[in-house]
C-alpha distance (Angstrom), angle and dihedral (degrees) to the residues before:
residue distance angle dihedral
M1 . . .
I2 3.80 . .
I3 3.81 119.5 .
A4 3.79 117.8 -166.6
E5 3.79 120.3 -136.4
K6 3.79 114.3 -84.3
L7 3.77 121.5 -111.5
K8 3.77 123.3 -92.5
A9 3.78 136.7 175.7
N10 3.81 116.2 -59.2
D11 3.81 94.5 17.3
E12 3.80 117.2 145.1
I13 3.80 119.7 -117.9
R14 3.81 118.4 -160.4
V15 3.81 117.0 -150.4
V16 3.82 114.3 -149.3
A17 3.80 134.6 177.7
P18 3.83 109.0 -143.2
A19 3.81 89.3 156.1
Q20 3.82 122.5 14.6
S21 3.77 122.0 14.1
L22 3.80 129.6 -106.2
A23 3.81 86.1 -127.2
I24 3.82 90.6 80.3
I25 3.84 93.1 57.1
A26 3.81 114.6 95.3
S27 3.81 114.2 -113.2
E28 3.83 93.6 -124.3
N29 3.81 90.6 55.3
R30 3.80 90.2 48.8
D31 3.79 90.7 50.1
Y32 3.78 92.3 51.8
A33 3.83 92.2 46.3
N34 3.80 89.1 52.0
S35 3.80 90.4 52.2
V36 3.82 91.8 52.3
F37 3.80 92.4 53.0
E38 3.79 87.7 47.9
K39 3.82 90.1 54.5
F40 3.82 87.7 55.4
N41 3.84 86.9 52.4
L42 3.79 90.9 -116.4
K43 3.79 123.4 142.5
L44 3.80 118.2 -135.8
S45 3.77 127.9 -146.5
F46 3.79 126.8 175.6
S47 3.79 127.9 -139.5
H48 3.78 119.4 -111.6
Y49 3.81 97.4 -107.9
V50 3.81 98.3 32.3
N51 3.83 92.8 116.6
E52 3.79 96.8 42.8
V53 3.80 111.2 116.2
D54 3.80 133.9 -177.1
E55 3.81 134.6 -179.0
F56 3.82 88.9 -71.4
G57 3.81 93.7 54.3
S58 3.81 88.8 -109.8
S59 3.80 138.1 77.2
S60 3.79 138.5 -112.9
V61 3.79 121.5 -58.1
K62 3.80 90.0 -119.7
H63 3.79 94.7 53.0
R64 3.79 93.4 46.5
L65 3.81 89.6 49.7
D66 3.79 92.2 47.0
D67 3.80 90.6 53.6
L68 3.81 94.0 47.6
H69 3.80 93.7 46.9
E70 3.79 92.2 47.0
A71 3.81 90.9 50.0
F72 3.80 93.2 51.8
A73 3.81 92.9 43.8
D74 3.82 95.3 49.1
K75 3.81 107.4 97.4
K76 3.80 91.4 -157.3
V77 3.81 92.7 60.5
K78 3.81 113.6 88.2
A79 3.82 100.1 174.9
I80 3.80 138.1 17.9
F81 3.81 122.2 -146.8
T82 3.78 124.9 -170.9
V83 3.80 119.9 -130.4
L84 3.80 96.4 -135.9
G85 3.78 143.1 -37.5
G86 3.79 124.5 -98.8
Y87 3.78 136.3 148.0
N88 3.79 111.7 -69.8
S89 3.81 114.0 56.2
N90 3.80 90.5 113.5
Q91 3.83 88.5 67.2
L92 3.81 87.0 76.6
L93 3.79 100.6 52.4
D94 3.81 99.7 90.8
Y95 3.79 92.4 48.2
L96 3.80 104.3 44.5
D97 3.80 116.1 115.8
Y98 3.81 97.3 -126.2
D99 3.81 91.5 176.4
L100 3.81 89.5 58.1
I101 3.81 90.4 49.4
R102 3.82 92.6 47.7
K103 3.80 91.5 51.6
N104 3.83 92.9 46.9
P105 3.82 105.3 42.3
K106 3.76 115.4 -173.5
I107 3.78 138.9 149.6
F108 3.81 112.5 -74.7
C109 3.82 115.2 -172.9
G110 3.79 138.1 179.2
Y111 3.80 141.0 101.7
S112 3.81 145.0 -140.4
D113 3.84 109.4 34.7
I114 3.82 88.3 10.3
T115 3.84 85.1 73.7
A116 3.81 87.5 90.2
L117 3.80 92.7 57.9
L118 3.81 95.8 40.6
N119 3.80 94.2 54.0
A120 3.80 95.6 38.4
I121 3.80 93.2 51.5
Y122 3.80 91.2 47.6
T123 3.82 91.5 47.6
K124 3.81 95.4 47.3
T125 3.80 99.8 38.9
G126 3.81 109.9 18.8
L127 3.82 89.1 -122.5
I128 3.80 113.5 144.2
T129 3.81 109.5 -125.2
Y130 3.79 127.8 -167.8
Y131 3.78 131.9 -117.6
G132 3.77 102.3 -154.5
P133 3.78 146.3 100.6
H134 3.77 123.4 -18.0
Y135 3.78 119.7 -132.8
S136 3.82 86.2 -100.8
T137 3.82 91.4 56.4
F138 3.80 88.8 67.8
G139 3.80 86.5 65.8
V140 3.83 90.7 76.0
K141 3.81 107.2 112.0
E142 3.79 105.0 -172.4
K143 3.81 128.5 60.7
N144 3.80 96.1 -14.8
Y145 3.81 93.1 134.5
Y146 3.83 94.8 108.4
T147 3.82 91.7 54.7
L148 3.81 90.5 48.9
E149 3.81 92.2 46.0
Y150 3.81 93.0 57.7
F151 3.80 92.2 40.0
F152 3.81 86.2 58.9
K153 3.82 95.0 42.5
C154 3.79 93.6 51.5
L155 3.80 103.6 35.4
F156 3.82 104.9 31.5
N157 3.82 100.4 40.5
N158 3.79 139.4 46.7
D159 3.82 93.8 -151.6
K160 3.79 121.2 118.6
F161 3.79 113.0 -108.9
E162 3.77 139.6 -168.3
I163 3.79 120.5 -129.9
S164 3.79 109.8 -126.8
A165 3.79 123.2 -171.1
S166 3.79 117.7 -102.3
D167 3.81 118.7 -113.3
I168 3.81 94.0 -127.4
W169 3.78 138.8 8.5
S170 3.79 138.6 -165.7
D171 3.78 139.7 -154.1
D172 3.78 100.0 -173.9
Q173 3.78 130.8 124.5
W174 3.80 93.4 -101.0
Y175 3.81 91.5 164.5
L176 3.83 89.9 64.5
D177 3.81 98.2 44.7
Q178 3.81 120.6 12.5
N179 3.80 91.0 -179.9
N180 3.79 97.4 57.2
R181 3.79 105.8 59.2
H182 3.81 128.4 156.0
F183 3.80 119.6 -153.4
I184 3.80 127.5 -166.2
K185 3.80 127.7 -156.4
N186 3.78 109.8 -109.5
D187 3.81 117.1 -125.1
G188 3.80 91.2 -161.6
F189 3.78 131.1 -129.2
K190 3.79 118.4 -25.5
V191 3.78 126.7 -149.6
I192 3.80 119.2 -135.4
N193 3.81 98.3 167.1
E194 3.79 122.2 17.4
G195 3.79 125.1 -136.0
T196 3.80 144.6 97.4
A197 3.79 130.6 -100.9
M198 3.78 144.8 160.1
G199 3.77 127.0 -156.2
T200 3.79 152.1 116.8
I201 3.80 117.3 -55.5
I202 3.80 118.8 -121.2
G203 3.80 132.1 157.0
G204 3.79 134.3 53.3
N205 3.79 124.4 171.5
L206 3.81 105.1 22.9
C207 3.81 100.1 -146.1
T208 3.82 90.4 49.1
F209 3.81 94.4 42.7
S210 3.81 88.1 53.0
L211 3.82 88.9 60.6
L212 3.81 87.7 70.2
T213 3.81 95.6 60.7
G214 3.78 112.5 115.0
T215 3.82 91.8 19.8
T216 3.79 133.7 99.8
Y217 3.81 88.7 -114.3
L218 3.80 96.6 71.6
P219 3.82 110.4 104.8
N220 3.79 122.0 -118.8
F221 3.81 108.5 -94.9
Q222 3.81 96.0 -149.1
N223 3.83 110.8 131.7
T224 3.80 94.3 -13.6
L225 3.77 138.1 153.0
L226 3.79 108.9 -142.4
F227 3.81 113.1 -142.2
L228 3.83 109.5 -164.4
E229 3.80 136.8 178.1
D230 3.77 135.4 158.2
D231 3.78 137.9 -162.3
D232 3.80 130.3 -125.6
W233 3.81 96.4 -109.9
P234 3.86 92.9 120.9
L235 3.86 89.2 50.1
Q236 3.84 109.1 -169.3
L237 3.81 89.6 12.9
S238 3.82 93.9 54.5
A239 3.80 94.0 105.6
H240 3.80 91.2 50.7
E241 3.80 91.3 48.3
F242 3.80 93.5 48.1
D243 3.80 90.8 46.5
R244 3.80 96.2 52.1
N245 3.80 95.4 41.6
L246 3.80 90.0 51.1
Q247 3.80 89.8 47.2
A248 3.80 89.6 53.0
L249 3.81 89.4 57.7
L250 3.81 90.7 48.2
H251 3.81 88.9 56.7
L252 3.79 91.2 61.2
P253 3.83 109.7 102.5
Q254 3.80 91.0 -133.8
F255 3.80 93.6 55.3
K256 3.81 88.0 89.6
Q257 3.80 86.7 73.8
V258 3.83 93.6 62.2
K259 3.81 110.3 109.3
A260 3.82 101.7 -166.0
I261 3.80 144.6 -8.6
I262 3.81 123.2 -131.8
I263 3.81 112.8 -169.2
G264 3.79 124.8 -159.0
R265 3.78 127.5 -138.6
F266 3.80 118.9 -72.5
Q267 3.78 123.7 -134.6
K268 3.78 118.2 -109.3
K269 3.81 95.6 -114.6
S270 3.80 90.2 58.3
A271 3.84 87.5 69.0
I272 3.82 88.7 -147.3
D273 3.80 105.9 142.7
F274 3.79 127.8 172.5
M275 3.80 94.8 -89.8
K276 3.80 93.2 51.3
L277 3.80 92.9 45.7
Q278 3.79 91.5 46.9
K279 3.80 89.3 53.4
I280 3.82 91.0 51.3
I281 3.80 93.4 49.3
R282 3.80 96.0 44.1
S283 3.79 91.3 49.5
K284 3.81 88.3 67.8
S285 3.78 113.6 77.3
E286 3.82 89.8 -167.3
L287 3.83 87.6 73.0
N288 3.79 98.3 47.5
N289 3.78 95.6 101.1
I290 3.79 103.0 41.0
P291 3.83 129.3 74.2
V292 3.80 115.7 -101.9
I293 3.79 123.6 -175.2
C294 3.81 132.6 171.7
G295 3.78 142.4 -168.7
V296 3.80 94.9 61.3
D297 3.81 115.3 155.3
F298 3.77 102.5 -100.3
G299 3.77 132.9 90.1
H300 3.78 131.9 61.9
T301 3.80 97.2 -31.5
L302 3.80 128.4 78.1
P303 2.96 139.6 -74.5
M304 3.80 107.0 35.7
I305 3.76 140.7 -174.6
T306 3.79 126.0 -130.5
F307 3.80 113.9 -128.8
P308 3.82 134.9 173.8
I309 3.80 123.4 -106.9
G310 3.80 100.8 -145.0
G311 3.80 93.7 19.9
L312 3.79 125.3 119.8
A313 3.81 122.3 -104.9
S314 3.79 140.5 167.4
I315 3.78 133.3 -147.3
E316 3.77 130.7 -161.5
A317 3.79 115.2 -173.7
V318 3.80 108.0 175.8
N319 3.82 133.5 144.6
N320 3.81 90.4 5.3
K321 3.81 91.9 -58.8
A322 3.80 124.8 112.2
I323 3.81 128.2 -154.6
V324 3.80 118.9 -174.7
K325 3.79 121.0 -174.9
I326 3.80 130.4 -173.3
L327 3.79 106.5 -142.3
T328 3.81 105.4 172.6
H329 3.79 123.5 25.8
């Protein structure tokens, strides 16, 4: 296990675009994101090709690799944040210089499609990576305090911390209209299967994580807690998609070594509520004897926690109450 140095005042953050380009982010949202980093006394720099954009909303494999390698090699850079998710981060996996990354450990943070990079880097180098906000997520103006709180807890401190449920959440298109937001009262975490466990965190976005099966980039499942979330891209078929992708993981021989599953919040258009998710989970006998909880604040809704891929965590799901703690990050 390799843990990069935590952030401190005046550190430089490099923004990279290994999936979608910065060019698709509105200038006012960029400006606000920049101001938030400034409030944390962090200096921003942007990779050379971060604004390059092609017909896929991304840039060439070579340019994305060049930017990532330069960011890891630059001694002044203390953390690397991705612009946004997308669909094509796994194009980079065969070409990353994992030896360079191992010799230059630093914080690497993003979510969604970045799941492929986070888990591959951890698997190949032992470097803990971070499933958390993109650079663009810092452009949220209203009620983003929970996201910032866990960003600080995970990336500025070494202390253990408990994940508490947010008071409210949202699933609106904040990036289109910051003045017309809709917030929902949070019901908190929900327990599907009770139990306790401790282990190494792996996972992230389920459909992206599933792309790693059968490759050398899939993490070892021994003594792991599987953190999973999914977006609403399949719309009315979201439950079917989540079900079959989860089942594909259950078919892996090493899945028996997973100690617990922690599921993030689903978007409204997915139509996956607690009853539907509970039915999916309880239809799988492979999960009968491990704790499973849902409604945790990560995924494609806001706000979101930051948590370590490769870090150590514990879960206690007893008497219909769930406690999740991050122990090593």
